[in-house]
Structures are given as structure tokens and as C-alpha cells.
N, C-alpha and C positions, 0 to 999 in steps of 0.2 A: 466073460473079459471086455474092459471097457474098453471106447475108443479115446484115441494120441485128440488131443487140444489144438485148435488149429490157433492160428498168428490171431488170431482177433480173440478167440478164447481166452489167452496166455495173457493179452493185454488186458481183458478186463479185469481177470482174477487179478494181475496186479494195483490196476486204480482201483478196487474192491478194497483191497489187502491194506493200501493206503489210506484208502474212504474209514475204514475203522478205525485205525488206531491216531487220525485227526494228523501227527507225524510216526515219523518209520526209518529209522536207519536201515542203509541196505542191503549188512546181513539179514535183519531181520525179516526184511521182504523177500529175499531169496529164498528163506524156509516156509512163507507163509504160501507164497508163489508155487513150491514147492520146483526150483531150475537151479541148474545148475551155476556156477560164476561167471561158468563163461556168455550163455546164454543169459542170464540176470543185463552184464556187463550190457550188451548187444541194444535187448531191447530198452536198455534202464538208457542208452544215448539217443535211441528214436525218442520216446517219449519227452525225455528233456529236449530236444533240436526242437519235435514239434509241442512245444509251450503246452503238455497233459501236465508234467509235469515239473516241479524248482525243486532244485536243490541250494539245500544254506548250511553255510558248517559254520557251527560255534565259535568262541573263543579257547575253547578246548581241541580244537578242530575237530570234532564229532560231526559226520556230515548226516543231516537228517532230510526224507525226498517228502513234499508236499504236493497235494493233488490241486490243480489249478480249476480256473471256469471251466476251461475248456475241457479239461477230463471231465468235469461232471456232468457237463453239457455230451461227452464220449458214452459216457454211463447211461446214462438217460435212453439217448438214441438204441444204443448197444441193445438194452431192457426189452425198448418197444419192439426192436427188431427182432426180439428172443421170442417174446411172445406172441407176434405173427407168425414168427414159421412153425411155432407149436401150434398155432391154432388149425391148422389146416397139415397137420402131422409129417409139416417136414423135419 
């Protein structure tokens, strides 16, 4: 049985999903990140508040999410931290 993802891993998964698509609708992000609507909403609010993600609304009222430079920086640092902990078997 696999372990549950912690908060940082969920944020990492969300940012990677956004980065891979360049822009993504919230519903698609929910499926890609394997989150419930309630959890997605909670995490998205935090990511938008901390400026990791930017939300834009088109003329047709579609919402799209974009990763910001700060979000890219988080992904780089998280990857380095993961490599470091993995190298020591932690």
C-alpha cells in the first residue's frame, strides 16, 4: 500500500500538472492532481494567494490557471530537496 501524499507533494503535483500544460482549467487540474473539489479549492486559494499560480478568465468566462516564476522556483527547489533526501535514503 502506498503512503499518503503530504502537503508539499500535493502542491508539487499541482504545479507540475499546470507546468506540463502551460495553462489548465481547474477541473482538469483536479483530475490530474487526484484531488477532491474541496481540496483543490483550498490548495488553489493558497497557491494564488502566495503567487505560485495566476488565474485568468477569458472572454467566454473560462478560467485558466498559469504557473508563475515563483511557482517554477518552488518546483526547482522541491526537486533539489527531494534529490537530497533520496540520496541519503530518507
